[in-house]
C-alpha positions in Angstrom: 58.0 61.5 -11.1 60.4 62.3 -13.9 59.5 60.8 -17.3 62.7 58.8 -17.6 62.1 57.2 -14.1 58.5 56.4 -15.0 59.6 54.7 -18.3 62.3 52.8 -16.4 59.6 51.5 -13.9 57.3 50.6 -16.8 60.2 48.7 -18.5 60.9 46.8 -15.2 57.2 46.0 -14.8 56.9 44.7 -18.3 60.0 42.5 -17.9 58.8 41.1 -14.6 55.4 40.3 -16.1 57.1 38.8 -19.1 59.1 36.4 -17.0 56.1 35.5 -14.9 53.9 35.0 -17.9 56.3 32.8 -19.9 57.2 30.6 -16.9 53.6 30.3 -15.6 51.7 30.0 -18.8 54.4 28.1 -20.7 54.5 25.6 -17.9 50.7 25.3 -17.6 50.4 25.0 -21.4 52.9 22.1 -21.4 51.3 20.3 -18.5 47.8 20.8 -19.8 48.8 19.6 -23.3 50.2 16.3 -22.0 47.4 15.8 -19.4 50.0 15.6 -16.7 48.8 13.8 -13.5 49.9 16.8 -11.4 47.1 18.8 -13.1 44.4 16.1 -12.6 42.2 15.4 -9.6 44.5 14.8 -6.6 47.5 16.5 -8.3 49.4 19.2 -6.6 48.6 21.8 -9.3 45.0 20.8 -9.8 44.0 24.2 -8.2 45.4 26.0 -11.3 42.5 24.7 -13.4 38.9 25.9 -13.6 35.7 23.7 -13.5 34.4 22.2 -15.6 37.6 21.1 -17.2 37.8 22.3 -20.7 41.3 21.5 -22.1 40.8 23.2 -25.4 39.9 26.5 -23.7 42.7 26.2 -21.2 45.2 25.7 -23.9 43.9 28.7 -25.8 44.1 31.0 -22.8 47.5 29.6 -21.7 48.8 30.0 -25.3 47.6 33.6 -25.6 49.1 34.6 -22.2 52.4 32.9 -23.1 52.6 35.0 -26.3 51.6 38.1 -24.3 54.6 37.4 -22.1 56.9 37.4 -25.1 55.5 40.7 -26.2 56.0 42.2 -22.7 59.7 41.8 -23.4 59.4 43.5 -26.8 57.4 46.3 -25.3 59.9 46.7 -22.5 62.7 47.6 -24.9 60.8 50.7 -26.1 57.4 51.1 -24.3 56.5 54.3 -26.1 56.4 52.4 -29.4 54.0 49.8 -27.9 51.5 52.1 -26.3 48.6 50.6 -28.3 49.7 47.1 -27.1 49.9 48.4 -23.5 46.4 50.0 -23.8 44.9 46.8 -25.3 46.6 44.8 -22.5 45.1 47.1 -19.8 41.5 46.8 -21.1 41.6 43.1 -22.1 42.9 42.2 -18.6 40.4 44.4 -16.8 37.6 42.7 -18.7 39.1 39.2 -18.2 39.6 39.9 -14.5 36.1 41.3 -13.9 34.5 38.3 -15.8 36.4 36.0 -13.4 35.2 37.7 -10.2 31.7 36.4 -10.3 32.9 33.1 -11.7 35.1 32.6 -8.7 32.1 33.0 -6.5 29.7 30.8 -8.5 32.0 27.8 -8.9 32.1 26.0 -5.6 35.5 26.1 -3.9 37.0 28.6 -6.3 37.1 31.8 -4.1 40.9 31.6 -4.0 41.0 32.4 -7.7 40.5 36.0 -6.6 44.1 36.0 -5.3 45.5 34.0 -8.3 43.9 34.4 -11.7 41.9 37.6 -11.0 44.8 39.2 -9.2 47.2 38.4 -12.1 44.9 40.2 -14.5 44.0 43.2 -12.3 47.5 43.9 -11.1 48.8 43.7 -14.7 46.1 46.1 -15.9 46.5 48.4 -12.9 50.3 48.6 -13.2 50.1 49.3 -16.9 47.5 51.9 -16.3 49.6 53.8 -13.7 53.1 53.5 -15.1 53.0 54.8 -18.8 53.4 58.5 -19.5 50.2 60.4 -19.7 48.9 63.3 -21.8 51.2 65.0 -24.2 54.3 63.1 -23.1 52.8 59.9 -24.6 53.5 61.2 -28.1 56.9 62.7 -27.3 59.2 59.8 -28.0 62.9 60.6 -27.4 65.0 60.5 -30.7 67.6 58.2 -29.0 65.1 55.4 -28.5 65.0 52.9 -31.3 63.2 49.5 -31.3 
């Protein structure tokens, strides 16, 4: 695949994940912060939480992933300038996803997290692993690209 096409796909992937992250984690952060009934036992979005409920941890994770979403947009403007951010995102999400795999089996009734939380992390890391330029083309930034 030509380099320009690969970078265009990477930009699109980063923008999509930016939108998803800001909407998903911004919404979850707000709902968690105000203890919205929709997030409590019996609420329609209760499934979005882990057991045991730990609001302070949920807020930290939701806040971090919200900020990550903002940076996906920044990286999408010029991905070659954000390769270290992309590399960090790959490995942080691989580790986070792999930690959640056994947790989703141990916590009763949380197997579905494999197709929600775990999938979010592993698809993100997989996409970012496959899409960026490899080898020598990683360091060859076109002169016309400015952040």
